[in-house]
Residue, then its C-alpha position, 0 to 999 in steps of 0.5 A: x604420512x609424509x610429515x614427521x610423527x610429532x607434526x602429524x599429531x599436532x595437525x590431527x589435534x588441530x583438525x579435531x579442535x577446529x570444529x568445536x572451536x568454530x561452533x563455540x565462538x560462532x554460536x552466540x552470533x549465529x543465534x542472534x543474527x537476523x535480517x530486516x526488509x524495507x521497501x516503498x509501499x507504492x511506486x509508479x509504473x516504470x519508476x526505479x525502486x529497490x528492496x533493502x535487506x539489512x543484517x542486524x546482530x545482538x551479540x558481538x560474537x562473529x559469524x560468517x554470513x547469512x543465506x536467505x531465499x526470497x520468494x517474489x510473487x505477483x499476479x501472474x508470476x513467482x520466482x525464487x532468488x538466493x542471497x548471501x549477506x555478510x553477517x556484519x551489523x548494518x550490512x545492506x543488500x539492494x534488490x531492484x524492483x521490477x516496475x514493468x508490471x502493475x499490481x502487487x509485488x510481494x517479497x517473502x523469505x522462505x528459508x534462511x541459514x546463518x553460517x559459522x565463522x570458519x564455515x563448518x556449520x550452518x544453522x537454520x533460522x526461523x526468519x520470516x520477513x515479508x513486504x509488498x509494493x503496489x505498482x500503479x499505472x498512470x491515470x487514464x480516462x475511461x471511455x464513458x464518463x457521462x455519469x460523472x458529476x460536472x461540479x459540486x451540487x449544493x442544496x439548502x441546509x436543513x434547519x438554516x444556519x450559517x454557511x459560506x455558500x448561500x442563495x437569494x430567494x423571496x421571503x416565504x411565510x415562516x422564514x426567520x427574520x435573521x435570514x433576511x438580507x437587508x441590503x438586497x431587500x432595500x434595493x428590490x423593495x421586497x424581503x429577500x432571504x439569504x438561504x444557506x447551501x451545503x453539499x449533500x451527504x455523499x453517497x457515491x460508489x466506484x465499483x471496480x471490476x476484477x480483472x482476468x489478464x494483465x492488460x485488464x488489470x492495467x486498464x482497471x487500475x489506470x481508469x480507477x486512478x483517473x476517476x478518483x483524481x477527478x472526484x477528489x479534485x472537486x472535493x467529492x469523497x466516495x466509497x469504493x469496492x473492488x470486485x463483487x464481494x470486495x470490502x467497501x472503504x471510504x476514500x477522502x484522499x489519494x493516500x486512502x485509495x492507495x492504502x485500500x488497493x494495497x491491502x485488498x490486492x495483498x490479501x490483507x483486507x481485514x486490516x482496512x478501517x471500516x467506514x463509520x457509515x455506509x449508505x443503504x442505497x447509493x445516489x449513483x454508481x460508476x463502474x470501472x472495468x478493463x474492457x477496451x470498448 
């Protein structure tokens, strides 16, 4: 009302054309913007780590920003956080990971929108991104370790043959002549046999109990890690089971243990590689629980 008629008319047309112009120039870019999430798979308790959100585009048309809600969940907590990322290619946003809690922390998008260049339109997208990190406590020796083997136990190799480890014993009827240790036999003036020794086929199981509290979780994971390090130091692979009905996996390295815990605690146990063979009965079972006694 305060402007001349001709100026008000052009201003009115500008307002009417602004909305379709904003939508027309931003729509291709809004439809092709997406966000990726990257984070480490494993962290030590208290170690620094970040989740990185990165924007990507398939179109050169502009957009203003991307709004995203992330749900952060753990064993005993769930929080929601809202983030606004510039829509430019390669725009990064870092989220610090809370490593004061052990176990799995998962990051999952729940809702996301792409905002037009001027900001008049907001287009929801079907952006579904998810990632999780396993936070491990330092190893802690369990209270009872008497059942653990104190070294590699070797046994005679079935059928004989060659082995780097061997034992010497007197000749017995039926022993092959090629197994005679001639130098030692000449020294003792009797036939001495070189008997090859090999480690027995492993049938060891670590059975970790499920926890009912954060303190029990810390105890189970730290003790499980210590026992695993102990056995692997002696080159003794083992089987592992978490809980009464948890899946069984064969552990040959520390990376196998971390992968097993990550998938089982994250609810993705179906992705575990099934062992080729599992003993019907185990030679010994070592149980790890979270009790302080």
